[in-house]
N, C-alpha and C positions, 0 to 999 in steps of 0.2 A: 734125480737119483732117488731110489726107493730103499727103505730099511727092510730087513728080513724079519718075519714074524717070530722067529725063534729067539732072536736077540731081545725083542720087546718083552717076551714072556719071562726071560731070565731076569731081567731088571725088576719086574713086578715081584718075583719070588724073593729077591734079595731085600727089597723094601719091607716085605711082610715079615721076614725073620728078624730084621732089625727092630721093628716095632714091638715084637713079642718079647725080645730080650729086655727092653726098657721097662716093661710093665710087670716083670716078675714071672713071666711065663704064662700068666692067665690072660685069657682073652676076654676082654670086657665087652659084653654085648652092647651093641649100639642101641641107645634108647629110641624107642619109637616116638616119633613126633606126636605131641599132644595138640589138640585143637581147643582154643579158647571159646567159651560160650559167647554167643552174641550179646552185646550190651543191652540191658533192659531200658527201653525208652520210657522216660518219666514225662507224663504230660505236664506242660508248663502251668504254673499256678500264678494267678494275678496277685500282685502284692496288696496286702490289706493296708489301707491308709491309717496312719497313726494319728489320732486326734491330739492336737496340740492345744492346750488351754489358752484362750485369748489373753493377751497381756495388755493392760492399759498403758497407753503411751505416756511416758513421763514428760511433763512440760519442760521445755528447754528455757531456761532463764536467758532473756535477752537484756543485755545491759541498756539502761535508758540512754537515749540520745537526745540532745537538745535540738529542737526544730530550727532549721535554717530559714531565715526570712527570704521570701521570694522577691526578687528584684522586678519592679514594674518600670518598664521604659516609658517615660512621659511622652505622650503624643498630643498633638493639637487636634481639637475637634474639627471634623470636616466642615467646610463652608457649605451653607445651604445652596442647593442647586435649584434654580428656577427653570422648571421644565415646561411651564405653560407660557403661552404668549400673553403679553400685556393686554388687558381688557380695557377698552376705552369706556369711560362712564357714559351712560345713556342720558341724553338731554331730558329735562323734566317735561311733563305734560301740562301741569297746572303750576304756575309760578309767576313771578313778576320780572319781566325783562327790563333791565335798567340801562342796557346798551353801554356798559362800562368796559366791554371787550371790543377792541378795534375791529372794524370790518363787519360787525354784527353776524357772527357765525350762526348757521342754521336758518338764516333768513334769505329768501329768494327775491330778486329784483325783477319787476315786470312793468313795461310801459305799453299803454294802449293809446294809439293816436296816429297821427300822420307820419311820425318818425320815432325810431327807437331811441334817439338821443334827445328826447324832449325834456329831460331833467337830469340833475346830478343828485345822487343819494350817497351820503357818507356819514360816518360817526365823528362826533366832536364833543369833548368835555362831558361824556356820559349822556349824550343825546344822539339821536339819529336825525339828520338834517335833510330836508327836501328843498331843492332849488329848481323851479320850473324855468326852462330856457326856451320853450316853444308854447304858443297858445293852444288852447283846446286839446290838451293832453292829460290823460289819466296815468299817474305813476303810482305803483303799489309795491309794498314789501310784505311778503308772506312768510309765515313761520312754517317750515316744511317738515319737521320731524313727525307731526301728528295731524290727523284730521279730527274734526269735532262735530258732533251732532248738536247737542244742546250746550250752550256755552255763554259765559258772561265776560265782557271785555271792558276794561277801564284804562283810560289813557289821559295824561296831562300834556296839553299841547299849547305852544306859544307861537303867535304870529309875529314874523319879523319883516313882512313885506306889505304888499297892497291888500285891499279887501276884496278884490275881484277873483275869488277862488273858493273852493270848498276843501276842507280836510276832515278826515274821519276814520272809521273802523269798518272792516270787512269781515264777513262770516259766510261759511258754507261755499267757499270757492271751489269750483270743480270744472269739468269740461264744458258745462253749459253756461256758466257764469257765476254770479255771487250777489249777495246783498251788501249795500253800502249805507252806513249810518254817518251822516256828515253835517257840519255846520259851516256857516259863512261868517267871517269877521265883521260883516256889516249887520248881523243880527238875524240871519235866516238859518233854517235847518232843513234837512231833507232825508227821506228814506227812499233809496233807489233800488230797483231791480235791474242789475246789469246782465243782460241776456246777450250772449255772443252770437246767437242766431237771429232772434227777432228784434234786437236792438234794445236800447235802454228805456226804462219806464220809471217815471216818477210815481212812487206809491203814496207818498205824503210829503208836503212842503208847507212852510209857513214861517212866521216870525216869532221870536220869543225874547222877552226881556231878561231871561236868565242867561243870555249869552253876553259875555264881556267883549265889547266891540273893539275894533282897532288892533293895535299891537299889544294884545293882552293874552293872558293864560285862560284856558277853559278846560274843565274836566268833563270828558265824554264817557258815557256808559251805554253800551249796547248789549241787550240780552235777547237771545234767540232760543226758544223752547218750543219744540213741536213746530206748528205753523204760526206761532205767535212771535211778533217782532216788537221790541220795546226800545225806546230812546230816552235817555236822561241826560241833562246838561247841568253841571255844577250841583249835583245831587237833587235836581228837580225833575220829576217825571214830566216828559214832554208829550209823548204820544205812544200808543200801542195799537197795532193792527195785526191782521191775519193775512197770510199769503201761502199758497201751496205750490209755487213754481219750483222751489228747491227744497226738497225734504230730506235728501241724503246728506251724510256727513261730508264736511269739506274743510279746507284750510281757513285759518284766520289771518288777518293782516291789517296794515295801516296804509294810508296814502293820501294823495291830493288830486284835485280835479281843477285844472287851470282853464281860464277863459281868455279874453282878448288882452287884458292889461297885465303887463309885467313891470317890475320883477316880482317874483313870488318866492318867499322863503319862510319855512316853518320848522320848528323844533318839536320832536316828540321826546319828552323826558323819560317816560316809561310806558310799558304796556303790561297790565295785570291780566292773566288768563286764569279763570276760575269756573267752577260749576255754578249754574244759575240757582 
């Protein structure tokens, strides 16, 4: 449905007259709209820092406190730890062997003859004892920790058997042989070259009144220096000679040389090894 334009115009006139009556009949002009000027942009300004005078810090009083003792827990000191293996003492080179240790450690047994069981060797009451059980047998005991070039040997020996044998001292024992300084309970002495290849050779033999015969004690001294060999019996010089067969260092030892007659038994009380 559509409204007529005449009716709309009548309504507008009625509203206009009503408005004029309320304002006293004057027509108040409608004010023209005003436009505001655009705001002025003010550039930003950086704030100026204000200097604050430094102030000294006031010390703060701390009430004194009593120190508390520190408790120490008692502890046992650690036990020492042995990290190294025990070291065995080295045997001496120059010393006096008194055979007071059973079995004569550091000494090596050797038999030269028709049988390896030609003698018994053992320690007894601080002595080393040789007992020959077979005739014509040489039985030796060598000190094995060291070899000696020039050396002096002293030994106190007591015969407890027959007189048909020799007992004595050995020096420069090696692969080729050794030297033997020996005496006989019947009053004889000898210096032998024991050569494993060429055979034994008597370098010097003879008799001496310095030897205590029979079942007696005798002090033997053998000195080897360079190619010079020396024998003393009971502190009496017996003989000195020169030989060049064995010039290299070798072991030292003691021993016996048996012949036909048995029994043979002899005690070596001690052996002193020293420099000549």
